[in-house]
C-alpha positions as CSV (number, residue, x, y, z in Angstrom):
1,M,98.9,83.0,-63.1
2,R,102.8,83.1,-62.4
3,P,103.8,82.1,-58.9
4,P,104.7,84.9,-56.6
5,E,108.5,85.8,-56.2
6,P,109.4,84.3,-52.7
7,K,110.4,87.0,-50.3
8,F,110.5,86.4,-46.5
9,D,108.9,89.1,-44.4
10,E,109.5,89.4,-40.7
11,L,106.3,91.4,-40.1
12,I,104.1,88.6,-41.3
13,H,106.3,85.9,-40.0
14,F,105.6,86.9,-36.2
15,P,103.0,83.8,-35.2
16,A,100.1,85.7,-34.3
17,R,100.3,88.1,-37.3
18,L,100.9,85.1,-39.6
19,R,97.7,83.6,-38.4
20,I,95.9,86.8,-38.8
21,C,96.9,87.0,-42.6
22,G,96.3,83.4,-42.9
23,L,92.6,84.1,-41.3
24,L,91.9,86.9,-43.9
25,R,93.4,85.2,-46.7
26,N,90.4,83.5,-48.2
27,V,87.6,86.0,-46.9
28,D,86.4,89.5,-47.9
29,A,86.6,90.6,-44.2
30,L,86.4,89.2,-40.7
31,A,84.8,90.9,-37.5
32,F,87.6,91.9,-34.9
33,R,85.6,89.5,-32.4
34,T,85.8,86.8,-34.7
35,L,89.5,87.3,-34.9
36,E,89.9,87.7,-31.4
37,A,87.9,84.2,-30.6
38,A,90.0,82.5,-33.5
39,L,93.2,83.4,-32.1
40,E,92.4,83.3,-28.5
41,L,94.2,86.2,-27.6
42,P,93.1,89.2,-25.5
43,A,91.6,92.2,-27.5
44,S,95.0,94.2,-26.4
45,Q,97.2,91.6,-28.3
46,V,95.0,91.5,-31.4
47,S,95.1,95.1,-31.6
48,R,98.7,95.6,-31.2
49,H,99.3,93.0,-34.1
50,L,96.7,94.8,-36.3
51,K,98.2,98.0,-35.6
52,A,101.6,96.8,-36.8
53,L,100.0,95.2,-39.9
54,T,97.9,98.3,-40.7
55,E,100.8,100.6,-40.3
56,A,102.6,98.4,-43.1
57,G,99.6,98.5,-45.3
58,Y,98.9,95.2,-45.0
59,V,95.3,95.1,-43.6
60,S,92.6,97.7,-43.2
61,I,89.9,98.4,-40.6
62,S,86.6,99.7,-41.2
63,K,83.9,100.4,-38.5
64,T,80.2,99.9,-39.7
65,T,77.1,100.0,-37.3
66,S,75.5,96.4,-37.1
67,A,71.8,96.6,-38.1
68,E,71.4,93.2,-36.3
69,R,72.3,94.3,-32.8
70,A,69.7,96.3,-30.9
71,D,72.6,98.2,-29.2
72,A,73.7,99.6,-32.6
73,R,77.3,98.8,-31.6
74,R,79.8,99.3,-34.2
75,V,81.6,96.4,-35.6
76,A,85.3,96.5,-36.8
77,W,85.8,94.8,-39.9
78,V,89.5,93.6,-40.8
79,R,90.4,93.2,-44.5
80,L,93.7,91.8,-46.0
81,T,94.7,94.7,-48.4
82,P,96.0,93.9,-51.8
83,V,99.4,95.1,-50.8
84,G,99.0,92.5,-47.9
85,Q,97.6,89.8,-49.9
86,Q,100.9,90.2,-52.0
87,A,103.1,90.3,-49.3
88,L,101.5,87.0,-47.7
89,E,101.8,85.2,-50.8
90,R,105.5,86.2,-51.5
91,H,106.0,85.1,-47.9
92,M,104.3,81.8,-48.2
93,A,106.4,81.0,-51.4
94,A,109.5,81.8,-49.3
95,L,108.6,79.4,-46.5
96,A,107.9,76.7,-49.2
97,R,111.3,77.2,-50.8
98,I,112.7,76.9,-47.0
99,A,110.8,73.9,-46.5
100,Q,111.9,72.2,-49.6
101,G,115.6,73.3,-48.9
102,Q,116.0,75.5,-51.9
103,E,117.0,78.6,-50.0
104,E,120.8,79.2,-50.8
105,R,122.6,82.1,-49.0
106,E,125.9,83.6,-50.2
107,G,128.7,81.9,-48.1
108,F,126.7,78.7,-47.8
109,K,127.9,75.4,-49.9
110,R,125.7,72.9,-50.9
111,I,126.9,69.5,-49.8
112,H,126.1,66.3,-52.1
């Protein structure tokens, strides 16, 4: 498979959103409470970041009733969408280029 075309993504790059995408990268879905605990952020902040990612089409949230719970509370499951997966991979490729000193901008001259 061909590596993704590097593209820096300001929305994903925000630290909490980058961590959310990273946590979702290799799983089918995570429960909202699991994300909240992993990020060590209040639910309101996690919700705000998820809203931004959802509006961009990068994550989806679905709610199900947990059969394992006696109180039948709904569980919010957060997934990285295919669009979000692609955006994350492109952003990671851009970060790798930056870290390797390969990013060149117009107007900058490489000194040898």
